[in-house]
N, C-alpha and C positions, 0 to 999 in steps of 0.2 A: 438482508432487507435492506434497502437504503430508503431513507425518507426526505433526503435535503440536497440539491435543489430539486429533483424529480423523484417520486418514489418510483423505486425500481427493486426486482427482483434478481438475484445474479446466480448462474448458473455455468457449470464447467462439464465438459465433455469429452472424456476419457479416448472416446473411438474418433472422434474429428479432431483432436488437439486443440479445441475451441473454449472461448469465454462468451457468453451469452448474457446480453441484459435485457430484461423485459420492463416494460409498464405494469404497474399492477392490474390495467385492463388486457394486459396479453400482448400487445404492440412490442416487437421486437425492435430494440432502440439500437442495438448492436452489435455486431459479432466480430469478433477476432481470433485470429488463427494465433497459438502459442506454439512457441519452441520445444515445448515440453508437454508429456502425456499427463504427467498429473500436477493438479493445482495442491499446494499443501499449505496448511494453516492460514487458510482464509480469516481477512479480520477486517471489520470496517471501523475506520476512524473519522474523527471529526475533527477540522481546523478551529481557529479561532472565531473565524466567519462563520462557524455551523457548515461548511462545505464537506461533504463528506467523500470518502477515498477508500478503495479497496486496497489491502497489504496481502500478498500471497507469495509464497516461495514455491519451488521446483525440484524435483527430483535432481537437476544439474546445478543446486548451490546458489541461485539468484535468487534474488527478492525483487518485488514488484511495487512499485506506488502508483496506482491508476486513479484518475476522479472518475467518481460516477456522476451521472447515469452511463455517460459514453464510453467507458474504459480508455480513456485517454491518458498513453503514459507520460507520467510524471518523471519518475527516477528509477534505474534499475542499479542492484547493488551486487556483485559478484562476493558472494560472501565464505564461499566453500568449491575446493576444486571437486567438482563433480561429487559431490555426495549430496544427499537430499536435505534440503531445509525440513526441519522437525517443527520448529514452534517458532513463533514471533510473537512478542508483546511491546505493548507501547507504554512509556510511563506515565503516570498520571496526568502532569504538567505538559505531556505532550512532546516534549523537547529530546527523548531519545527512544529510540526502537532497538530493541535486544532480540537478537536470532541465535538459534542453537539449531545445529548441524548434527547430522548421522555419526562424523567423524571425529566427534567430540568440541568441534569448534565453537566458539561462543565469541559473537560479534557485538558489540555497541555500537549503533550509527546513530549519526546527530546531523543536522544541516548547517555547517558553517556561516552560513549566510544569517542564520537566524539569529546567531550571537551577536553577530556584528549589529545588526538594526537594532537591539535590543541596548547592546551599549551606546550605540548613537542617540536614542532615544532617552537613556538616561541622564546623557551627557546635555544634551537638548533642554530636557525639564530641568538640570540642575543650575543652566544659565538663565531661566527666565527668573 
């Protein structure tokens, strides 16, 4: 269940390989068909602006980041070759995502643009 910017509940269906997002009043907000029959290790995270995202893996070794409530694709990582994602975690400072797969592969993911933005902000604040 997500609360920001719009409260919603997200379900997955193995039968039709879909993700569904519903408002708390039961209105269908979005339905997408996925390339995978199983959604693994779903996790809802917030960014610095309190916007919420769904992170989930697949049995094909893919990790997705989707913006809630309308399940907009933000990013996709191929973290393993055809082995299921078993778990996904986000660091407390939200700078790193950790992903473990059934083949023993362990990935640490980050967004390089965020570190560049932080470096620029530090430089700008030092010049004032």
